[in-house]
C-alpha angles and dihedrals in degrees: 000000000000120000141167117283114257098212111034111142103170142021128044110335126209123228139085092046095310125131115244144128127303136198135208134209094260095069100264128135120210114206116187113234112244111242097236129060091293092077095049090043092056093048089049091052095050091046092050095043096048093054099036109114091197092072110095117230092238088059095046089066089069091063130071117259110259118222098175126248131307139184109241137161107279120239092236093059094249094128132245114359132170114260134187108240112216138161113276104245094208099046112132093014123124116215098335123194109223140191128185113204122187109216128215137047089245118051104186130082121242094253094053120129121251091251092053092046090051091049092051094043091053091054094041090055093049093050134048092268098105096033097048106017091243141051136203109251099183143331144195123196123196111226117204093184094066104019107244144057133294108215111172124202114279097231093055089050095046093048096054119131119238089265089051091051090052089051092052092050088054094045090051090068098036131104096211099063113111124154099337138028112289110226091212105036114188095220087211094154097044096102096051098037104036098021136055132062092292099034129115095265091053090050092048091051090051089052090047091054089057094047090052088065110022117100098167099096141017111215109211118183094357123147138217111228109208125189147158139165114255095194091060090048090052089054091051091248130130103288092208093237110191142166129206132181114233141174112049105174091119102041114131134183114281094217092206095307125119115246096243093169094061094035092053093051091046091052090050092052090048089053093052094048091045089056091055089054097045097040106027092158094051096095118174099231094166108066135157116293086230091065093106098297100315097326096316096127103180124219121251093226104009125262111327113228115215 
């Protein structure tokens, strides 16, 4: 039986008659194909990627498992529609904390229309995309202090200043974040989530090494999906920190050229996360007044109880 995803933080969301992704009980994620070329482009990428023998196995683990396409009942009640069938990234996880980060200082593909470029450029200028080479698209923090999730509104997250982004990256690995951004996050989980041989920084560096050489694809408007389990971290256990690349509607052939746009954004994100590890006590208390009313980034639908 198909149902709504529990932990979607970005992208089109199903519900209230809207078209969006679904999941089943077997660990599969059903993403409706967009009606224009974006849907066919994403299918083409997954088909190419899954059969490309030049992709190393240690890099494949950073991408969702592809199970083809399937006609299923759409979430908006419009009947049978084609869906990408992928592995559900959160299956088997208990109360994960999640961030979706769009990578690159330019978010449109080379063949985009002038109208689409203008639309993207307007958003890129309003967010941290051009300044930092990435922007936060959405997030969901598990809060053990008041059992539930803090899921702030997407616009307030996307419009954060660089200092606000730094604050979020620190709050992500802190034990004292509840239903708003803590101005002095304790960063108590930084070493076991971001650091270590299997932590997020190590994974990002492994991905970076591949992007420094690969010229097969250019990943426009793709995101890094970052997650871990705070309850495991609290118990001193492996928090199962993991990254995945998602959203491939605008991937194009690399034609022998390095993807400098994605690589640059990836390097910038690595720098920010490295700073959390090296200076965990250096918390940016003074941030822009536009950062959601002095760090009070309000939820879209309140705190979601689990």
